[in-house]
N, C-alpha and C positions, 0 to 999 in steps of 0.2 A: 316506425311504431312497433313496439314489442308484440310478439305474436300471442302473448297471454293477456296483456292488459294495455289499455290506452292511457292517454296522458294523465287523466284525473282518477286513475285506479278503478276503472271499469274492468272487470276480470272475466276471462273466459277463453277457452280453447275450442269451443263448439263451432261448427260451421256458421251458424247464424251470427255468433259474436264476431267471428273473423270477417264476415261480410259487413257487419256494422262498423268495425274498425276501419276497414278499407274505404267504406263510404264516407266516414268522418274525415279521413285523410284527404279525399278528393274534394268534398263539399267545403271544407275549411278554407280552401284557397280562393273561394269566391266571396262576394258580399251579398249574395242572394238571400232572401228570407227563407227560413227553414221551419217546417212544421213537424213536431215530434209527437207521434202517437204511441201510447203504451199504457198498460194498466198501472194502477197505483203501486208504488214500491219497486218498479222495474229499473229506475235510475235515469229518468228523463233529464233531470237537471245535470247529472254527470255528463250526459251526451252533449248538452248545451255548453258546459264548461270545456269539454274536450274540443268542440268546434272552435270556441274562442281561443283557447290556449294554442291550438295548432294553426291559427290564422295569422294574417299580417296585422291584425288589430290587437294582438296579444299584449302590446305595451300600453294599450288604453283600457279603460274600466270594463269589467264584466259586472252588470247590475241585474239582479233577479228580483222578481216580485210575484207573489201568489195572488192572482186576481180574485180568488174566492175567499181570501182571508181578510179583505178590507171592504167595509161598506161602500156602496156606490158613490155617495156624496163625498167621501174622502179619497176614493181611488182616482177620481179625475184630477184632484190637486196633486196626488202622489205622482201621477204620470206626467202631467203637463206643467206643474208648478202653479203658483198663485202670486198675486201682487198684494201688498200691504193693504188691509182694509177691505178686501174683496168679500170676506164673510167673517162672521163672529169667530174670533180666535186667530185670525190672520194678522198677527202683530208685526210681521215683517215680510219682505219679499222672500219667496222660496223657489229654488230651482226644482224642476220636476225630474223624474228619472230619465226621460229622454235626453235632457241636457246633461245629466250626470254621466250618461253613457255615451256622450257625443264622441265619435271617433272609434268607439268600441262596440259592445254588444249589449242589448237589452233582452233579457229572458222573461217572457210573459207566461208564467205557469198557470194552468187551469183557465185558459183563455175562453173556454166554453161557458164560463160563469159570468162573462161580461154582460152588463146591461145593454140593451139595444141602442140607447142614446149614446152610451160611451163607445159602442162599436162604430157608430157613425163618425164620431170625433177621431177615433183611432184611424179609420179609413182615410180621413182627410190628411192626417199626419203622414201616412204612408204614401199618399199620392203626391203631396206637395213638399215633403221633407221639411216641414215647418211646424213648430208648436206655438200655440198662443196660451199663455198662462191664464188661469181662472181670474177674471176681473181685469185682464190686460187688454190693451188696444193694439199692441204691436206683436207681430209674429217673429220667431227666431228660427234661423236655419239650423238643422241638425243633420249630422251624418251618422246615423245609428243603425246598426244591423239588428233586425228583429228575428229572434228565435222564439217560437211559441210552442206550447205543449198542452195536452189535455189527455185525460183518461176516458173522455166521453167520445161518442161518435158524432163528429161535427157535421158530417153529411146528413145524418138523421136530423140534427137540430136545424140545419138549413131547410130541409123539407118541411119541418114543423113551423117554420117562420120564426124560430128563436135565435137564429144566427144569420147574419147577412151573407148572402152568397158572394157579393162583390168583395167583402172583407176576407171571406174564406179563400178565394182565389188569389188574393194579394198575399196572404200568409202562407199558402200551400204551394209555393213555388218549387221547393224541394222537400218532399215528404220523407220522413225517416220513421221506421217502426222499430220499437225496442221490444224484443221478444220476452214473453213471460218466462219465469224460472221453470215452470213445468214443461216448457218446450225445449229446454236446454239443460236437462238434469245432469248431463255429463260434466257440467261446470260446478256442480255442488261441492265435490270434495275440495276443489281449488278454493272456492269461496269460504268453505268452513275453515280450512287451514289459515286462510288470510285473516278471517275474523278472530280466530283463536290467537294468532300472533298479535293482532291489534289490541284485543281486550286484556290479554295477559300482560302486555307491556303497560297498558293504561292502569291496570290494577297492581302492577309491580309484583306479579306472581310468576312462578316458573311455568313454562309452556306445558300444556297437557296434550294427550293424544286421544284420538277418537277410535273406539273399538270397531271391528268390522261389523258387529251386530248393530251398533248405534248408527254407523254410516248407512247401513241398509235401511234402517228406519227413516233416516233423513231423506234418502233417495226415493223411498216409496210414498212419501207425503206429497200432497197436491200443491202446497204453498200458495194459497190464494192471495197472501200478502206479498208474494214475490221476494226479492232479495232483502227488502227491508225486514220482512218477517223472519227470514233465515238469520239475519244479523241479530235481531232481538232474541231469538231462541238461543243462539250461541252465547250471547252475553249473559243471558239468564243461567244457562248451564254452567258457565264459568263461575258465576257468583255462588251458585248452589252446590258446586261440586264437593264431593266428600273424598274422592280418590284422584290419583293421577290420570285415570281413565274416566271419560264421561260414561256413566253407566245408564243402562236401559231405564232403570227406575226413576232417574232424575228427569229425563225427558217426559216420561209417563206422568210423573207427579206434576210437572210444570205445565202440562197441557191438559191431560185428561181430567185431573181432579178439578181444575178450574172450570172446565166445561160442565162437569157434573154438578158442581156447586151452583153455577150460574143457572143451569136449567131448572133445578129444584127451586131456586129463589124466584125465578121469573113466573113459574106456572103453578106454584103451590096452592093458590086459592082460586084457580080457574078465572083469571082476570079477563076483561074485555080486550079486544085487539088494540084499542087506543091505550089502555092502561099497560098492556104488555110492551108497547113501543116506548112509553114513558120509562118503565122500569129498565128496559134494555139500554136506553140512552144513558140513564143514571149509572148503570153498571159499567158501561164502557168508559164513561167519564171518570168514574172511580178507579177503574183499572189502569188508565193512562195518566192518573194523577192530575186530572182536569186540563190536560194539554189539548186545546181545542182542535188544532190542525191534525194531531194524531188521532183524536176521537173521530173526526170527520172522515179520515181515511179508513178507519176500521168499519165505520157505519156505511161507507160507500156513498156519502153525500157531501155537498159543498159546505164550507164554513158558514156561508150565509144561510143555508137550509138548517144547519145545526143551531144557529142563533135563533131562527124562527121557532124551531122545536123547543128550545129552552124557554123562550118567552111563553109559548103555548102551555107548557107544562109547569111553568113557574120555577124553572131550575136555575135561573140566573142569580 
């Protein structure tokens, strides 16, 4: 494994990333369940893809699903499949993702948002290595490695009774923590140059360079959105660039001005806290062009919670 990046282009020369790459190399050789912790935007799915690509299962499917992005009544069918006629709209038999990933890897992202009833069914699958489709009477054997991830504190959810402790221990056989970008700032120049190369190629424009002043600004920023936020900033800077060097004013305009405008828009008439929340959700949805998953990440809530807020405020 290259010392600067792993199989699926996770990038870093920092000690924490080198430790992560070494751990991926070791863990990939087993079929044990892996639980990945990390803030939104740190690259948890890339870790899962690395584990699969480096494993003996790499000739079989890697299947990923975001558990917070699908309503509970549909998620069960997605995971376990269903038989024809089992519910309205089930016009034919359908394989679930456990079967789709048979012999390979199933990545369950945002596992902390699973409903308790679904948690119980998932636990049975992990215990018995069998899935029963919704409406079915026969179970099917599956050999699927489970990699799960969340940005939440599952131990805290267990204590609150929102996540089953027996399921947590089944999933948490091998824990992996993905460090936030603010804890590995020495990797920022490498990441910036990588994203510049990627987006200049994508936009078919000559590669540009970062000035020392601009790099200092990038290094001094806290990056609450982690690598995903850095990638978005670099892409925006490339699109808005006016010279071969990314200038101080471009970053300032693309971040500070948006914040100032948003602040004045939100609090101009001294709204109630509820009204302020409604306006902020609308502003974020507008900013991300109504991409629900991205909006939920920015807001720090699940897709399901965002959907409930949209219903509450009549934003659907």
